[in-house]
N, C-alpha and C positions, 0 to 999 in steps of 0.2 A: 504494500500500500504506500503510494506516494502522491498525496492529494494536491501538493503544490498550491496551497491556499493560505489564508490568514485567519486569525481568530475572529476578526470581524466578519469575514465571509462565512465562517462556520456558524457563528451566532445567527446570522441572517438566514442561512440555509435551513437551520433547525428551528427557526422561530423562537429563539431563546434570548437570554439577557447575558451580556458579558459584564458580570458584576465585579470582576477583578481581572486586570491585564490590559494590554494595549491592542487595539484593533488591528494594527499593522504587523503584529508579531506573527511569524510564520507558523503554520499548522500543516503537518504532513501526514501524521498517522496517530493511532491510538491503540490502547490495550484494554481488553474487557475482563481479563483474568488477573487477579492480584498476585497469583502464584508466578506469573510471567513478567511482572513489573520489574523494570530496571531504572536506575537513576536517569532522569530526563524524559521518561515516558509520560504520555498524556493518558489519564485514566478515564474511561467511559463506564459509568456505573449502570448496569442493567439489572432488572429484576426478572428472574426466571420462575419456573414453577416451584422449585424447591429452595431457592436462595434469593437473597437481595444484596447486591454488591454494595449498596449504601451502608450495610452493616459493617463493612470493612474499611470504610473511608479513613478512619483514624489510623489504621495500620499502614496506610500508604504515605502518610506525612513523613515518617523517618526515612522513607525511600527516596526522598527528594524528587518526587514526580514534578513534571512541568506544569500540569494542570488537571482539572477535573471537568467533566460534564456530568451534572447531577440533577436529580429531581428537586425542584425548588422547595417543596414542602418538607422533603426529607432532610435537606441541608439545615433548614431552620429548626426542625424538631430535634435533630441530633446535637445542634449547638446548644439548644436550651437544656437538653438532658445532660450536658457536661461532657460530651464525647471529646471535645476540645474547647479551648477558650477562644472566643471571637472578640477581638478588640475592635475599636471603631474603624481602624484601617484594615482589618482582616489580615494582619501581618502573619498570623499563625497558619494561614491556609496556603496552598500552592500558589505559584506566581500567576496562574490564570484559572479562573472559575467561570463556567457558563452554566446557567440554570435553565431548565425547561420543565414543562408540565409532565411529560412522559418521555423517558430516555429511550424506550424502544421506538416510539413514534418518531423521535428525533433521529434515530439511526436510519430509519426508513426514509425520512425527509432528506437526510444528507446523501443517501444512496441515489435517490431520485434526482437530486440536484446534480450530483456527479455524473450520473448517466447522461443527462442532457447536455453535458459538455462535449459529447462525442457524436459525430455522424458516422454510424456504422450499421451493418446488418446484424441485428440482434434477434435471435430466435429463443423463445421460451417454450418449454416442453412440459406437458402434464399428461395425465392418464392413469389408469389403474395399474397397468403393467407395462414394462418395457421403457420406462422413462430414461433410466440411467444408460441402458444399452443404446437407445436412440441418440441420447446426448453424446455418448462417446463416438458413435458412428459419424454424426454430423461434425463433431469436433475434429475427427480425423480428416474429413473432407475439407473443412475450412482451413485447417492448419497447413495443408498442402498449398493453399492459395494465398495465405497471408496470416499475419498475427491474429491469434484467437484467444479470447478469454472465456473461461467457463467456471462453474462452481465445482470445486474439488470435493470428492467424496459425496457426502449427503448433506451439504450445506444448502438445503432447498426450502427452508421454512422461514417464518417471520424474522428470525434472528440471522440465520445463515445466508439467505439470499442477499440481503443488503450488504453483508460483509464481503460476499463474492463480487458484487457489482462494484464495490469500492476498489477492486483490483484493476478496473479498466484503466488503460493508459493510452497515450497518443499512438503507440505502435500497433494497437489493435484495430484490425479492419472488420473483425467478426466477433460476435458474442454468442455463446450457447449456454443457456441456463435452465436447469431443471426446477420445476415448481412442484412442491409437495403440498398436500392438504389432508386434513382430517375432520374439518368442519366447514359448514356452509360459510362462504365469504372469504375463506383462506386464499383462494386463487385470485380473487379480485384485489385483496389487500396487497399482495406482493406482486401481482401482475401489473398493477398500476405503477409500482415502483420501477419495475424493469422496463416498462414502455416498449414492448417488442415490436419490431417491424414484421415479424412472422411468428405465428404460434402453431404448435403441433399438439394435437390430442391423439394419443396412441390408441386408446380404447376405453370402454366403460365396463368395469367388472366389480365383483363383490369384495372390495378391499376396504378396511377401516369401517366396516358396517356397524361396529359397536358404537362409533361416534356419529356416523352419517344417519343411521337409522333405516334407510331404505335406498334402493337403487335410483329412484327418481332424484333424491337429494344428491347422490353422487354425480349423476348426469348434470344437474343444475349447477353444481359446484365446479366441475371440470370445464364446463362450457362458459363459465365466467371469463375465461381467457379471451374469448372472441370480443368482449367489450373492452379489453385492455390494449388492443393493438393500436399502433399509431395510425394516423390518417393514411388510407391506402394499404394498410398492412394486410397480409395474406394469412388465412387460416388453413393449415394442412391437417386433414383428419381422415380417419378410417371409414371408408364408404361401406365396408362390410359389417360394421358394428351396428347392431339393431337399434341402439340409442342414438349414436352419432349420425345415422342416416337421416334423422329428423332435421338435421341442419341443411339438407340439400335445398330446401325451399327458402332458406333465409338469404336475404340479398346483401352479400358482402363478398369481397374477393376471396376465392377459395381454390384449393387444389385438393383433390381426394385421392386416396390410394386404396388398393385392395384387389381382390380377384374378380369382382363384379365387372361385367363388360362395360359399364358406364363410368367406372372409376377413371379419373384423369391419368393416374399412374397405375396401370393395370399389371398385376403380377401374373405372368403367364405360366401355364402348366408345363411340366416337363422337368428334365434334369437341370440343376443349377438355377441361379437367380437370373431371370429375364424380366425386365420391366418395359412395357410399351408406353410411350408418352408422345403425344402429338405426331403420330405416324412413324416414329423411330423406335428402335429397340435398344435398350441398355443391357448388355450382358456383363455380369460380374462374377468372378471366381471368388465368392465369399468364403474366407478361411474358416468361418464358423457357421456352417450351413444349418438349415432347419426352417420349418414353416414360420415359427415365431420370429426368427431373425430376418426372414424375407419381408415381413410386415415392418419391422423396425428399420430395415434398410430402405424400403420404399418411402417411409416417412421422412427419413434423413434426406433422401434424394429429392423429395418434394420441396423441402426447405432450402436445399442447395439451389434448385431451379429458381425458387422465389428470390434468391440472392443473386441470380444472374450467372451461375456457374454452368458449364457445359458438361456433357456426358463424360468426357475424358477426365475432368477433374473429379467428378463423382466416382467414377470407376477406380481411380487411383486412391482416393480416400478410403473407400469401402474395402479395397483389397489390402490396405495397410492397417485396417482396424484390429485392435486387440481388445478382447472383452474385459470388462471389470471383473475383479476376483469374486469368486463365490456366486456368480450368476451364470448358471449352466456352463461352468468352467470344466472343460474336458481334460482329464488327467490320465496318464498312463502310469500305473503303479505295479511294477513287477509283471507287466503284461496284461493286467486287468484294466478295463476301461471304466474309469470312475467319473461320473458327472456330478460335480459338486455345485449345488444350488441352495446354499444355506444363508443367503442374505435376506430373503423375504419369502413368504408363502401365503397364498390365498387360493381359492378354488380355481380361478382362471389360470394362474401360473402353474399350479400342480397339474392341471389338465394338459397344458402345453408341454410340461416336462415329461409326463408319461408318454405323450405322443412322440416325443423325441427319442424315447427308448425303444420304440418298435423297430424291428429290423436289425438291432444291434446284436453282437455275438452272444450266444447263450453259454451258460445259464444266466438268467436275469435275476438280480436281487434288488429289492426296493427297501430303502431305509428312510422312513418318513416321520416327521415330527409335527407337532401342533400347528394348525393354521390359526394365528392369533387375530384378535380384534374383530371377530365376527359377531360378538354379542349374542343376542337371542337366536340368531341364525346358525350358531356354531354347530349344534347337534345335527341339524338338517344337512349342512354341507359335509360334515365329517361322516355321516351315515351314507350319503351318496358316494363319497370317496371310497369307503370300505367296500361297498357293493361293486364298484368299478374295478377295484384291485383284484377281486376274485376272478376276474376274466382277463387278467393281463398275461397269464401264462408264466408268472414268476416262479422261480425255484423256491424262493422263500421271501416272506414279507416281514420286515422288522418295523414296529411302530412304537413311538414313545410320546408321552405327554398325557395329561389328564383329558384333554379334548379328544385325543385319538382313541379313547375307550369306545366311543360310539362307532368309530371306523372299524375297530377290531371286532366288535360284536356283529356289525353288518357284514364284514368279510366272512366270518364263519357261517352266518345265516345264508349267505349267497353261495356256499359250497367251497370256500377257500380252505385249504388244508394245512399248509405249512406256515405257521405264524408265530412270531415272538412279540409279545407286547409287555410293556412296563411303563410306569409313570416317568421314568428317565431311561436313557440308553444303557445305564450301568449294568443291569442284569444280562443284557445280550451283547454288550460291547466287545467282549473278548472273542465271541464267536464271529461277530461281524468283521473284526480286524483280521482274524485268521483266514476267513474266506477271501478277503481282499488280497492278503499276502500270498495266497495260493496262486494268484496271477491268472485266473481263468474267469471269463464271463464279463458281464456288464453290471455296474452298480449305479443306482440313482440315490444320492444323499440329498434330501430336501426337507427344509423346515423353516419356520419363522426365525428371525435373527436371535431372539431371546433364548432359543433352544441350544444355540452354539454347536450345531451338528458338525462343524468343521473339525471338532475335536476327535471325531471318529477316525480320521486319517492322520492325526498328528503323529509325526515320527515315521510314517510309512513312506 
């Protein structure tokens, strides 16, 4: 982060008050974690779900920080409580202090201000599945054409997205940012900060149902992205999705992708990835093939076309793409094919992962953990999964997690024979590792992040 601004510009951008310090003083970066503070750093106090950085303000004074951005009412309350002495000239506080009503809203305001300093192609991506993969594919395409900024890891929420946007610099010609959501209004909140010239909606599926409540709310939330685009911005979305197809009649610039004959970017049947667009065919030797990745690649291609790139640039970027770790990551362990997909799990992504296992070398072993955040729908979806597993032709199925109890029961009722179930992988872990180490067959390891299923192959 190198904002190349001043304290006065900062105060104006966040609609705050510079209560101490000189407006002309330079301001380039800040730190939000007291554990990372170094002398001279500027401290931005945020309030999270389980902490309030304002509680640690007094601890930052001995570190000789250069300034604070704090909540106005919190600064006054802590001064009155005797957290530090406040003289008439505030000499006991850092050299610069800016107060605001809400430090998170101030962070978003600063990111929005900074983003508007640059004229670039900025794509925002949301959807129930495939966001990160599509982001990395598009980042690979853009990076081959010019400087590209994107949010690292999973910095895609109300806190992370603004921090990622603040990394924009003059050298960047492109931006690719993933937007996550768990409640109605989340996409609108951060989408307006990003102000994208292009938006991608990968699909609508039953993820975070515990918070959304129903599929209609998921659809309404994800499609908030359409209202965040800059004037003339293009929305790229999945024509085949039963929910997103409702957007076909809406009047705004759009590019659709899918297998449907009327999709703008049509994924053609046959071997390898072939996409028809505007009468021409893009052929790509996608290093990580599969139906799910064909959709992600088509989405990325649509955004690249919206940014003015040609087929040659798109092909080069997609063929150089490397998947994020633990997202259908294919590993060879002593000759065994192991597909590790332990970053997230929901009914739609599990179905895609199981489909990817068809046709792989036998014997087939499935190691699945809870699909989290399904709320009142959890038993229904886990029951459906268990019934489906009974017809996969797996040599053995390993299930773990309290939610997977419903899947285990359904598996046995549907005629499944070889099953190991426990609330944690512990009781069957040794057997699973022994099978993998034998070096024969194919293994799917998939669960929600909290299950930490990557531990199954640690050391192998």
